[in-house]
Structure formats: structure tokens, C-alpha cells
N, C-alpha and C positions, 0 to 999 in steps of 0.2 A: 315729766309733768306732769302727766293725769296721773293720780291712785287705782289701778287697773286692779278687777281678783286677776287672779290667775286666770291661766289660761284652762288647765285643768278641774277650775274650780267654775267656773261658769258653763264647763261643756259638762261638767256636774250637774247643776243647776239646770242648764239647758234640757235634758232627756229626764230631770225628774219633772218638768214643769209639762212635757210633751204625753208627761204619766198623766196629770191632772193634781199635782203634787203643788197648791195654793205657796207654802210656805214658801217653793224655790222658786216661782214667778216672780212674786213678791222679791228675795233677794237678788235674782236678775234684774230686774225692771229699776230697784233702788241701783245697782251698778254703775247702770249704765246711764239713766238720769242726768245726771249733773252734766258729763261729759257730753254728752246731746244736744242738754240746753245751750252748752256753750255751745257748742257747735252754731249751732243754729242761732239763735244771739248773733255772733259774732258775724255771720252772714245777714240776717235782718236787719241789725240795728236800732230794733223797735222787740221794746220788752214787750208787749201785748201779745201783737203778732207772734210770735216765739215764743210763746207762753201756748197762745192754740194750734202753733206748728206739734210742737214737744206735745200736747196732749192727742193730737191726729198720731203721728208715729210715733207711742204706748199702745195706742186704741192697736194698731194695723198690726203692731207687732206681737199684742196678744192674741189676735186674730188667725196669724198665721202661722204661730209660733211652732203649731205640730205641720206644715209644711217644710219645714227646712229640716231637708235632707241631713245635712253635714253640722252639727251641733259645736265643731269647730271655729268656724267662718263662724257666730253668731253675728260678732261681732264687727265688721266688715258688713254681714247681711242691716242688723239694724242700722251701720250710718249712710249701708244702701237706699233703706226706706227713708232715714232724716232728709239727703239729701232730694229724692225726687220729691220726695212733699215743699222743702222748704225752696226746690227752682216753681216747682207749680205753682208756689206764691207768689212768685218775685214777677215771675211769667204774665201771672195775672193782672197782679200790680205793675205790668209794664217796664220794670227795670233789669229786666236781664236782657246784655247786650249781645248781639252776637258776633261773637269770634272765631276766627280761622279753622273753618274746614276742610283746606288744600292737604289730604296727606300729604302731596308729594312736598309742600312747604313742612307741614311739622316733622319729617322725617330726616329733612337737614339739621335741625336745630343738635345742636353739640348736648351730649352728660354736662347733667349742671355738675358743677362743686358740689363735693362731702358738707353736712351741716355742718363740722368740725371747722371748714377753713372759712367763718363768720364767727364779729364778735359778738361773745353772749352778750355785752347790754343792747345790742342790736338784736338780737331775739325776744331778749324781755321786753325793748320796747312797743316789739312789734305788733298784740294786739290793739294797742291806740294809732300806730300809723298803718293798718289798712282799712282803715274805718274808707277811706277815699278809693279804696282799690276794686275795682269790676267785679260783683257777687263770684264770678265764674274763677275768676284767676281767688278770690279769699277762700274763696272753700278749697279749695292746693293750698293755700300756703296755710291755710288753719290745720288741713289733716297733715299736713307733713312736715310742718315746725312742730305747730303748739299742741296736737294730736302723736307725732311721732308713728308717724304712718310712713313707711316705704314705697317712691316712686309705683312701684306693683300693686298696692296698697290701694294707695289709691284711686291709681286708676279703676280697681274693682268696686272699689264704695261709687266711683262717679259713677261707672257705667261707661266708661271713656276710652281710645288708646293712650296707648304709653307719650306718645307722642303731641298728643296732645293733651296731655300732664303738663311736659316740659315745657312747651309751649307759653300753658298760664302760665304758667311759675316764674318761666322769663317773664314774658306780662307783670308778671306781678309784681316779681323784683325789680326790675327799672320803672315801675310809677313808685316802688317803696326808696330806689335808690335818688329817684331825682324829690322828692319829698325828704329824706336825709339832706342834702345834697341846697334847699330849698329853691330852684328849679318846677314848675308847674308844666 
């Protein structure tokens, strides 16, 4: 779904940008800007705040790129920054809902089915359906299904345990099932 630069190309741009190459920095930011905006706006659901958050994220990427020691994890690192900024905004706006934090409960949740087990039509309709899902579950759904990240990558981006990713994905999918079946 997402047009991405090849990982080697992205790593090369990071290394060049870290050494002061403005053109490489520009290429790197161009590559990540649209996916980050899509991710942020899906979570926020408001255009203007999403643009403001994206601007802040890009500024943070620019300022902290020199500190990134593993250039091959740039995309995950950028999504981490975007997630932090988005949730900081949501918390300020009092939209952030508390989630289950008990690790014993989270570890009892079974593994989720693979993406191949889901109807492609549902996956295509996902952006419209997730509007009523909590921001925490929405972030996991967007990263896992729309940005096509693995559960491990999603956990790394959101800086949460894999069990929390699974529970938020389960809660989000249950909410989506209720919407699709017409039950609220």
C-alpha cells in the first residue's frame, strides 16, 4: 500500500544527511512525509492539527537525526517520533483513552490470525471504519494493516510490549466487527 524507498536507499540517505548533505536530507524527508501524515491524520482525524503535528515531527527528525546510531531503523524511529507527538496532542485534548495495562491479562491474549485470513474488501474499507476506534487501537491497526508493519515493528514504533499491541489490535478489530455487523 505504501510506496517506500528501498531500505538500502533510505539508510544511505540517513548516512549522507548525518554528514551534512542537504539534498539527502531533503530526499529522506520527502520519502517519509506522506506516510507520516497519513498515519497522524488517521489517528487525529482533523486536518489542521495533523499538519501541525507532522511539522513538529519533521523538525524533531531534522534536529535529532545526528543522534540516530542505527540508520537502518530510520523509518521505525520516525514513526516513534510521530506516535509520541500524536499521543501527546491527544492527551492534551483529553481524547486518549486508558487501555488495559495488566501484563498478565495481556499475555493471555492469543496470537492474531495473519493478514491473509482477512477479506481484502474489509482491508480496503479500513480507513473509513477506524474513525470510531480508540486512538490507541487505531494506531496499532494503521501500523499493522495500512503501513504493513509486523507486530514486532508496531510494538517498537509505539514503544509498548507486544502483548499490548495484540490487545489493542484485538480491541480495535472487535470494534470494527461491531461496526461491520451493524452493532454498536
